[in-house]
py3Dmol code that shows the C-alpha trace and the ligand (Angstrom):
import py3Dmol

protein = """\
ATOM      1  CA  UNK A   1     115.117 132.239  54.088  1.00  0.00           C
ATOM      2  CA  UNK A   2     113.799 129.472  56.231  1.00  0.00           C
ATOM      3  CA  UNK A   3     112.416 130.428  59.584  1.00  0.00           C
ATOM      4  CA  UNK A   4     115.136 128.446  61.415  1.00  0.00           C
ATOM      5  CA  UNK A   5     117.909 130.193  59.567  1.00  0.00           C
ATOM      6  CA  UNK A   6     116.259 133.549  60.282  1.00  0.00           C
ATOM      7  CA  UNK A   7     115.993 132.780  63.935  1.00  0.00           C
ATOM      8  CA  UNK A   8     119.703 131.647  64.007  1.00  0.00           C
ATOM      9  CA  UNK A   9     120.848 134.824  62.256  1.00  0.00           C
ATOM     10  CA  UNK A  10     118.868 137.168  64.469  1.00  0.00           C
ATOM     11  CA  UNK A  11     120.000 135.189  67.510  1.00  0.00           C
ATOM     12  CA  UNK A  12     123.585 135.935  66.541  1.00  0.00           C
ATOM     13  CA  UNK A  13     122.785 139.646  66.511  1.00  0.00           C
ATOM     14  CA  UNK A  14     121.394 139.388  69.958  1.00  0.00           C
ATOM     15  CA  UNK A  15     124.470 137.539  71.088  1.00  0.00           C
ATOM     16  CA  UNK A  16     126.733 140.278  69.951  1.00  0.00           C
ATOM     17  CA  UNK A  17     124.895 142.689  72.168  1.00  0.00           C
ATOM     18  CA  UNK A  18     125.138 140.372  75.108  1.00  0.00           C
ATOM     19  CA  UNK A  19     128.773 139.527  74.610  1.00  0.00           C
ATOM     20  CA  UNK A  20     130.065 143.022  73.808  1.00  0.00           C
ATOM     21  CA  UNK A  21     129.997 144.370  77.368  1.00  0.00           C
ATOM     22  CA  UNK A  22     131.807 141.231  78.574  1.00  0.00           C
ATOM     23  CA  UNK A  23     134.440 141.804  75.937  1.00  0.00           C
ATOM     24  CA  UNK A  24     134.959 145.299  77.193  1.00  0.00           C
ATOM     25  CA  UNK A  25     134.639 146.891  73.788  1.00  0.00           C
ATOM     26  CA  UNK A  26     132.610 149.755  75.230  1.00  0.00           C
ATOM     27  CA  UNK A  27     129.393 149.083  73.323  1.00  0.00           C
ATOM     28  CA  UNK A  28     126.610 149.437  75.792  1.00  0.00           C
ATOM     29  CA  UNK A  29     123.810 149.295  73.283  1.00  0.00           C
ATOM     30  CA  UNK A  30     120.537 148.154  74.892  1.00  0.00           C
ATOM     31  CA  UNK A  31     118.838 144.940  73.851  1.00  0.00           C
ATOM     32  CA  UNK A  32     116.347 145.236  70.997  1.00  0.00           C
ATOM     33  CA  UNK A  33     112.983 146.329  72.313  1.00  0.00           C
ATOM     34  CA  UNK A  34     110.810 144.222  70.087  1.00  0.00           C
ATOM     35  CA  UNK A  35     110.611 140.787  68.592  1.00  0.00           C
ATOM     36  CA  UNK A  36     110.385 141.804  65.034  1.00  0.00           C
ATOM     37  CA  UNK A  37     112.900 144.586  64.658  1.00  0.00           C
ATOM     38  CA  UNK A  38     116.661 144.616  64.318  1.00  0.00           C
ATOM     39  CA  UNK A  39     116.946 141.966  61.615  1.00  0.00           C
ATOM     40  CA  UNK A  40     117.276 144.519  58.794  1.00  0.00           C
ATOM     41  CA  UNK A  41     119.702 146.791  60.494  1.00  0.00           C
ATOM     42  CA  UNK A  42     123.106 146.822  58.922  1.00  0.00           C
ATOM     43  CA  UNK A  43     124.900 145.654  61.932  1.00  0.00           C
ATOM     44  CA  UNK A  44     128.412 144.254  61.512  1.00  0.00           C
ATOM     45  CA  UNK A  45     128.662 140.489  61.936  1.00  0.00           C
ATOM     46  CA  UNK A  46     129.562 140.022  65.647  1.00  0.00           C
ATOM     47  CA  UNK A  47     132.316 137.614  66.448  1.00  0.00           C
ATOM     48  CA  UNK A  48     130.806 134.495  67.984  1.00  0.00           C
ATOM     49  CA  UNK A  49     133.286 132.717  70.135  1.00  0.00           C
ATOM     50  CA  UNK A  50     133.307 128.920  70.346  1.00  0.00           C
ATOM     51  CA  UNK A  51     130.977 127.656  72.978  1.00  0.00           C
ATOM     52  CA  UNK A  52     129.135 130.878  73.239  1.00  0.00           C
ATOM     53  CA  UNK A  53     125.342 130.493  73.497  1.00  0.00           C
ATOM     54  CA  UNK A  54     122.928 133.095  72.165  1.00  0.00           C
ATOM     55  CA  UNK A  55     119.507 134.446  73.077  1.00  0.00           C
ATOM     56  CA  UNK A  56     117.061 133.130  70.508  1.00  0.00           C
ATOM     57  CA  UNK A  57     114.308 135.354  69.061  1.00  0.00           C
ATOM     58  CA  UNK A  58     110.792 134.587  70.217  1.00  0.00           C
ATOM     59  CA  UNK A  59     109.524 134.308  66.667  1.00  0.00           C
ATOM     60  CA  UNK A  60     106.509 136.545  67.457  1.00  0.00           C
ATOM     61  CA  UNK A  61     105.911 139.917  69.085  1.00  0.00           C
ATOM     62  CA  UNK A  62     106.034 140.449  72.844  1.00  0.00           C
ATOM     63  CA  UNK A  63     102.345 141.355  72.859  1.00  0.00           C
ATOM     64  CA  UNK A  64     101.277 138.482  70.504  1.00  0.00           C
ATOM     65  CA  UNK A  65     100.098 136.186  73.327  1.00  0.00           C
ATOM     66  CA  UNK A  66      97.796 138.747  74.987  1.00  0.00           C
ATOM     67  CA  UNK A  67      95.532 138.561  76.814  1.00  0.00           C
ATOM     68  CA  UNK A  68      96.686 135.163  78.013  1.00  0.00           C
ATOM     69  CA  UNK A  69     100.294 136.257  78.628  1.00  0.00           C
ATOM     70  CA  UNK A  70     100.851 140.000  78.808  1.00  0.00           C
ATOM     71  CA  UNK A  71     103.486 142.022  76.938  1.00  0.00           C
ATOM     72  CA  UNK A  72     105.450 143.168  80.042  1.00  0.00           C
ATOM     73  CA  UNK A  73     105.758 139.637  81.335  1.00  0.00           C
ATOM     74  CA  UNK A  74     106.981 138.426  77.934  1.00  0.00           C
ATOM     75  CA  UNK A  75     109.407 141.358  77.493  1.00  0.00           C
ATOM     76  CA  UNK A  76     110.931 140.975  80.980  1.00  0.00           C
ATOM     77  CA  UNK A  77     110.945 137.183  80.798  1.00  0.00           C
ATOM     78  CA  UNK A  78     112.824 137.148  77.446  1.00  0.00           C
ATOM     79  CA  UNK A  79     115.143 140.221  77.678  1.00  0.00           C
ATOM     80  CA  UNK A  80     115.944 139.969  81.367  1.00  0.00           C
ATOM     81  CA  UNK A  81     115.401 136.501  82.747  1.00  0.00           C
ATOM     82  CA  UNK A  82     116.371 134.401  79.703  1.00  0.00           C
ATOM     83  CA  UNK A  83     119.069 136.879  78.585  1.00  0.00           C
ATOM     84  CA  UNK A  84     120.560 136.567  82.115  1.00  0.00           C
ATOM     85  CA  UNK A  85     120.715 132.842  81.958  1.00  0.00           C
ATOM     86  CA  UNK A  86     122.565 132.995  78.618  1.00  0.00           C
ATOM     87  CA  UNK A  87     125.073 135.548  79.930  1.00  0.00           C
ATOM     88  CA  UNK A  88     125.758 133.563  83.047  1.00  0.00           C
ATOM     89  CA  UNK A  89     125.907 130.295  81.185  1.00  0.00           C
ATOM     90  CA  UNK A  90     128.660 131.689  78.893  1.00  0.00           C
ATOM     91  CA  UNK A  91     130.485 132.983  81.903  1.00  0.00           C
ATOM     92  CA  UNK A  92     130.284 129.568  83.610  1.00  0.00           C
ATOM     93  CA  UNK A  93     131.451 127.799  80.470  1.00  0.00           C
ATOM     94  CA  UNK A  94     134.573 130.010  80.393  1.00  0.00           C
ATOM     95  CA  UNK A  95     135.451 128.463  83.679  1.00  0.00           C
ATOM     96  CA  UNK A  96     134.728 124.944  82.507  1.00  0.00           C
ATOM     97  CA  UNK A  97     136.753 124.359  79.337  1.00  0.00           C
ATOM     98  CA  UNK A  98     136.018 120.589  79.504  1.00  0.00           C
ATOM     99  CA  UNK A  99     132.509 121.400  78.440  1.00  0.00           C
ATOM    100  CA  UNK A 100     133.365 124.100  75.873  1.00  0.00           C
ATOM    101  CA  UNK A 101     132.557 122.087  72.737  1.00  0.00           C
ATOM    102  CA  UNK A 102     129.333 120.479  73.859  1.00  0.00           C
ATOM    103  CA  UNK A 103     125.973 121.201  72.438  1.00  0.00           C
ATOM    104  CA  UNK A 104     123.416 122.440  74.971  1.00  0.00           C
ATOM    105  CA  UNK A 105     121.730 119.099  75.050  1.00  0.00           C
ATOM    106  CA  UNK A 106     124.977 117.301  75.598  1.00  0.00           C
ATOM    107  CA  UNK A 107     125.900 119.716  78.362  1.00  0.00           C
ATOM    108  CA  UNK A 108     122.617 118.945  80.160  1.00  0.00           C
ATOM    109  CA  UNK A 109     123.239 115.263  80.148  1.00  0.00           C
ATOM    110  CA  UNK A 110     126.893 115.597  81.277  1.00  0.00           C
ATOM    111  CA  UNK A 111     126.589 117.791  84.327  1.00  0.00           C
ATOM    112  CA  UNK A 112     126.061 116.657  87.886  1.00  0.00           C
ATOM    113  CA  UNK A 113     124.206 118.134  90.845  1.00  0.00           C
ATOM    114  CA  UNK A 114     127.366 120.015  92.013  1.00  0.00           C
ATOM    115  CA  UNK A 115     127.807 121.916  88.766  1.00  0.00           C
ATOM    116  CA  UNK A 116     125.595 124.700  90.135  1.00  0.00           C
ATOM    117  CA  UNK A 117     126.283 127.482  87.584  1.00  0.00           C
ATOM    118  CA  UNK A 118     125.977 125.179  84.531  1.00  0.00           C
ATOM    119  CA  UNK A 119     122.915 123.439  85.987  1.00  0.00           C
ATOM    120  CA  UNK A 120     120.982 126.579  86.773  1.00  0.00           C
ATOM    121  CA  UNK A 121     122.013 128.697  83.818  1.00  0.00           C
ATOM    122  CA  UNK A 122     122.377 125.939  81.197  1.00  0.00           C
ATOM    123  CA  UNK A 123     118.995 124.699  82.327  1.00  0.00           C
ATOM    124  CA  UNK A 124     117.566 128.205  82.262  1.00  0.00           C
ATOM    125  CA  UNK A 125     118.740 128.651  78.669  1.00  0.00           C
ATOM    126  CA  UNK A 126     117.520 125.261  77.458  1.00  0.00           C
ATOM    127  CA  UNK A 127     114.164 125.468  79.242  1.00  0.00           C
ATOM    128  CA  UNK A 128     113.275 128.962  78.025  1.00  0.00           C
ATOM    129  CA  UNK A 129     114.390 128.236  74.423  1.00  0.00           C
ATOM    130  CA  UNK A 130     111.879 125.384  74.347  1.00  0.00           C
ATOM    131  CA  UNK A 131     109.134 127.376  76.169  1.00  0.00           C
ATOM    132  CA  UNK A 132     109.058 130.194  73.595  1.00  0.00           C
ATOM    133  CA  UNK A 133     108.638 127.685  70.789  1.00  0.00           C
ATOM    134  CA  UNK A 134     105.831 125.530  72.246  1.00  0.00           C
ATOM    135  CA  UNK A 135     103.519 128.423  72.705  1.00  0.00           C
ATOM    136  CA  UNK A 136     102.320 130.652  69.846  1.00  0.00           C
ATOM    137  CA  UNK A 137      99.748 133.247  69.031  1.00  0.00           C
ATOM    138  CA  UNK A 138      96.420 131.603  68.293  1.00  0.00           C
ATOM    139  CA  UNK A 139      97.394 128.185  69.696  1.00  0.00           C
ATOM    140  CA  UNK A 140      94.300 126.143  70.381  1.00  0.00           C
ATOM    141  CA  UNK A 141      94.864 123.403  67.930  1.00  0.00           C
ATOM    142  CA  UNK A 142      95.135 119.761  69.058  1.00  0.00           C
ATOM    143  CA  UNK A 143      97.826 117.053  68.829  1.00  0.00           C
ATOM    144  CA  UNK A 144      97.642 115.183  65.514  1.00  0.00           C
ATOM    145  CA  UNK A 145      99.109 112.117  63.948  1.00  0.00           C
ATOM    146  CA  UNK A 146     102.023 110.273  65.514  1.00  0.00           C
ATOM    147  CA  UNK A 147     102.005 112.553  68.552  1.00  0.00           C
ATOM    148  CA  UNK A 148      98.287 112.120  69.247  1.00  0.00           C
ATOM    149  CA  UNK A 149      98.651 108.359  68.999  1.00  0.00           C
ATOM    150  CA  UNK A 150     101.608 108.461  71.463  1.00  0.00           C
ATOM    151  CA  UNK A 151      99.688 110.615  73.898  1.00  0.00           C
ATOM    152  CA  UNK A 152      96.668 108.341  73.784  1.00  0.00           C
ATOM    153  CA  UNK A 153      98.937 105.359  74.244  1.00  0.00           C
ATOM    154  CA  UNK A 154     100.614 106.734  77.299  1.00  0.00           C
ATOM    155  CA  UNK A 155      97.805 108.554  79.004  1.00  0.00           C
ATOM    156  CA  UNK A 156      94.533 107.000  77.605  1.00  0.00           C
ATOM    157  CA  UNK A 157      93.210 110.222  76.079  1.00  0.00           C
ATOM    158  CA  UNK A 158      94.091 113.817  75.321  1.00  0.00           C
ATOM    159  CA  UNK A 159      92.049 114.953  78.186  1.00  0.00           C
ATOM    160  CA  UNK A 160      93.691 112.552  80.571  1.00  0.00           C
ATOM    161  CA  UNK A 161      97.074 113.960  79.412  1.00  0.00           C
ATOM    162  CA  UNK A 162      95.916 117.532  79.880  1.00  0.00           C
ATOM    163  CA  UNK A 163      94.610 116.810  83.388  1.00  0.00           C
ATOM    164  CA  UNK A 164      97.874 115.145  84.440  1.00  0.00           C
ATOM    165  CA  UNK A 165     100.097 117.794  82.894  1.00  0.00           C
ATOM    166  CA  UNK A 166      98.120 120.628  84.503  1.00  0.00           C
ATOM    167  CA  UNK A 167      98.335 118.833  87.856  1.00  0.00           C
ATOM    168  CA  UNK A 168     102.096 118.361  87.581  1.00  0.00           C
ATOM    169  CA  UNK A 169     102.413 122.148  86.877  1.00  0.00           C
ATOM    170  CA  UNK A 170     100.005 123.200  89.630  1.00  0.00           C
ATOM    171  CA  UNK A 171     101.598 120.982  92.325  1.00  0.00           C
ATOM    172  CA  UNK A 172     105.284 121.853  91.657  1.00  0.00           C
ATOM    173  CA  UNK A 173     106.216 123.422  94.965  1.00  0.00           C
ATOM    174  CA  UNK A 174     107.986 126.762  94.602  1.00  0.00           C
ATOM    175  CA  UNK A 175     109.715 127.498  91.377  1.00  0.00           C
ATOM    176  CA  UNK A 176     110.182 124.932  88.543  1.00  0.00           C
ATOM    177  CA  UNK A 177     108.759 123.356  85.442  1.00  0.00           C
ATOM    178  CA  UNK A 178     106.409 120.556  84.301  1.00  0.00           C
ATOM    179  CA  UNK A 179     107.341 118.531  81.252  1.00  0.00           C
ATOM    180  CA  UNK A 180     106.054 116.185  78.650  1.00  0.00           C
ATOM    181  CA  UNK A 181     109.032 114.019  77.650  1.00  0.00           C
ATOM    182  CA  UNK A 182     109.881 110.872  75.805  1.00  0.00           C
ATOM    183  CA  UNK A 183     111.926 108.070  77.329  1.00  0.00           C
ATOM    184  CA  UNK A 184     114.527 106.046  75.521  1.00  0.00           C
ATOM    185  CA  UNK A 185     111.725 103.905  73.994  1.00  0.00           C
ATOM    186  CA  UNK A 186     109.928 107.119  72.814  1.00  0.00           C
ATOM    187  CA  UNK A 187     107.203 106.497  75.359  1.00  0.00           C
ATOM    188  CA  UNK A 188     105.777 109.766  76.653  1.00  0.00           C
ATOM    189  CA  UNK A 189     105.750 110.638  80.392  1.00  0.00           C
ATOM    190  CA  UNK A 190     104.918 113.665  82.535  1.00  0.00           C
ATOM    191  CA  UNK A 191     107.293 114.974  85.196  1.00  0.00           C
ATOM    192  CA  UNK A 192     108.174 118.130  87.031  1.00  0.00           C
ATOM    193  CA  UNK A 193     111.553 119.519  88.148  1.00  0.00           C
ATOM    194  CA  UNK A 194     112.550 122.208  90.577  1.00  0.00           C
ATOM    195  CA  UNK A 195     114.290 125.473  89.698  1.00  0.00           C
ATOM    196  CA  UNK A 196     115.855 125.223  86.183  1.00  0.00           C
ATOM    197  CA  UNK A 197     116.448 121.443  86.134  1.00  0.00           C
ATOM    198  CA  UNK A 198     115.042 119.465  83.193  1.00  0.00           C
ATOM    199  CA  UNK A 199     114.653 115.810  82.124  1.00  0.00           C
ATOM    200  CA  UNK A 200     117.795 115.964  80.033  1.00  0.00           C
ATOM    201  CA  UNK A 201     119.800 116.071  83.267  1.00  0.00           C
ATOM    202  CA  UNK A 202     120.103 112.342  83.668  1.00  0.00           C
ATOM    203  CA  UNK A 203     122.643 112.652  86.520  1.00  0.00           C
ATOM    204  CA  UNK A 204     120.185 114.825  88.522  1.00  0.00           C
ATOM    205  CA  UNK A 205     116.516 114.109  87.807  1.00  0.00           C
ATOM    206  CA  UNK A 206     114.554 111.017  88.908  1.00  0.00           C
ATOM    207  CA  UNK A 207     113.216 110.285  85.480  1.00  0.00           C
ATOM    208  CA  UNK A 208     115.398 111.163  82.490  1.00  0.00           C
ATOM    209  CA  UNK A 209     113.936 111.852  79.048  1.00  0.00           C
ATOM    210  CA  UNK A 210     113.827 114.294  76.125  1.00  0.00           C
ATOM    211  CA  UNK A 211     111.321 117.084  76.605  1.00  0.00           C
ATOM    212  CA  UNK A 212     108.874 117.945  73.855  1.00  0.00           C
ATOM    213  CA  UNK A 213     106.717 120.346  75.910  1.00  0.00           C
ATOM    214  CA  UNK A 214     107.514 122.347  79.002  1.00  0.00           C
ATOM    215  CA  UNK A 215     105.701 124.971  81.089  1.00  0.00           C
ATOM    216  CA  UNK A 216     107.531 127.475  83.343  1.00  0.00           C
ATOM    217  CA  UNK A 217     105.754 127.858  86.654  1.00  0.00           C
ATOM    218  CA  UNK A 218     108.229 130.295  88.213  1.00  0.00           C
ATOM    219  CA  UNK A 219     106.228 133.267  89.480  1.00  0.00           C
ATOM    220  CA  UNK A 220     108.079 135.550  86.944  1.00  0.00           C
ATOM    221  CA  UNK A 221     106.243 133.704  84.194  1.00  0.00           C
ATOM    222  CA  UNK A 222     102.788 134.862  85.347  1.00  0.00           C
ATOM    223  CA  UNK A 223     102.727 136.987  88.469  1.00  0.00           C
ATOM    224  CA  UNK A 224     102.237 140.411  86.885  1.00  0.00           C
ATOM    225  CA  UNK A 225      99.025 139.258  85.173  1.00  0.00           C
ATOM    226  CA  UNK A 226      97.787 136.474  87.369  1.00  0.00           C
ATOM    227  CA  UNK A 227      99.387 137.225  90.837  1.00  0.00           C
ATOM    228  CA  UNK A 228      98.919 134.006  92.863  1.00  0.00           C
ATOM    229  CA  UNK A 229      96.507 132.380  90.479  1.00  0.00           C
ATOM    230  CA  UNK A 230      98.897 129.837  88.999  1.00  0.00           C
ATOM    231  CA  UNK A 231      96.021 127.619  87.872  1.00  0.00           C
ATOM    232  CA  UNK A 232      94.630 130.435  85.676  1.00  0.00           C
ATOM    233  CA  UNK A 233      98.114 130.867  83.972  1.00  0.00           C
ATOM    234  CA  UNK A 234      98.324 127.108  83.471  1.00  0.00           C
ATOM    235  CA  UNK A 235      94.935 127.071  81.750  1.00  0.00           C
ATOM    236  CA  UNK A 236      96.001 130.002  79.597  1.00  0.00           C
ATOM    237  CA  UNK A 237      99.180 128.230  78.691  1.00  0.00           C
ATOM    238  CA  UNK A 238      97.263 125.134  77.581  1.00  0.00           C
ATOM    239  CA  UNK A 239      95.234 127.322  75.192  1.00  0.00           C
ATOM    240  CA  UNK A 240      98.440 128.657  73.711  1.00  0.00           C
ATOM    241  CA  UNK A 241     100.258 125.377  73.033  1.00  0.00           C
ATOM    242  CA  UNK A 242     101.646 125.123  69.522  1.00  0.00           C
ATOM    243  CA  UNK A 243     100.952 121.436  68.969  1.00  0.00           C
ATOM    244  CA  UNK A 244     102.492 121.500  65.515  1.00  0.00           C
ATOM    245  CA  UNK A 245     105.837 122.476  67.145  1.00  0.00           C
ATOM    246  CA  UNK A 246     105.347 119.830  69.865  1.00  0.00           C
ATOM    247  CA  UNK A 247     104.793 117.304  67.157  1.00  0.00           C
ATOM    248  CA  UNK A 248     107.916 118.410  65.364  1.00  0.00           C
ATOM    249  CA  UNK A 249     109.833 118.067  68.582  1.00  0.00           C
ATOM    250  CA  UNK A 250     108.507 114.495  69.014  1.00  0.00           C
ATOM    251  CA  UNK A 251     109.151 113.471  65.413  1.00  0.00           C
ATOM    252  CA  UNK A 252     112.761 114.734  65.728  1.00  0.00           C
ATOM    253  CA  UNK A 253     113.637 112.331  68.557  1.00  0.00           C
TER     254      UNK A 253
END
"""
ligand_1 = """\
1
LIG
Mn 111.207 131.602 83.364
"""
view = py3Dmol.view(width=600, height=400)
view.addModel(protein, "pdb")
view.setStyle({"model": 0}, {"cartoon": {"style": "trace"}})
view.addModel(ligand_1, "xyz")
view.setStyle({"model": 1}, {"stick": {}})
view.zoomTo()
view.show()
């Protein structure tokens, strides 16, 4: 089974556990505790309603990024924060039938600044789904090929990119994200957004684009391990970047 299919299938299992309490069927099963279990359980196929979004699997264990990102932070971030965005996004969509058939990317580009629940929770779901994929155990490789050429074209060098990206993350006031995105000409640029906004929200952000890399600088992403030392977390994140995935994100644009 391809990895993508595996993630999709296990994501559906997670969705059933999220949706079940909403549907009032009395199943209060807790979320799965680990990133690698549950897939072989003989759970019945949960009904997935149209427009319902699901919590994706991490693709690695909650402790796999230690010591750079600790297990409790990853567990809480995924099973509480991200799961909460998914649940609230689905609830908001049930009140917005005009958006029911959209993909997540289409939803991001369609909403306006006044669509508060869709903006915060749709953004929260999109942003975290990207975040889990662009970091990985080991990390530490460097951009290659087309992506490397594009980074050097836009920023001059890999180091200049890294400096600018880390600065955008470090100087985002309060909660938010920093991004590496491509514009409509596939030129790369760096930006940062508050809260759960992202560059796909063309009706909201100053500079619209399609993200290929994003770093969460909300305190919940690092405070248990790093307290106020956001810069140390950002450095650790840089060392975990899965550049092969970022290159795939770029190639797919
Ligand atoms: Mn977060």
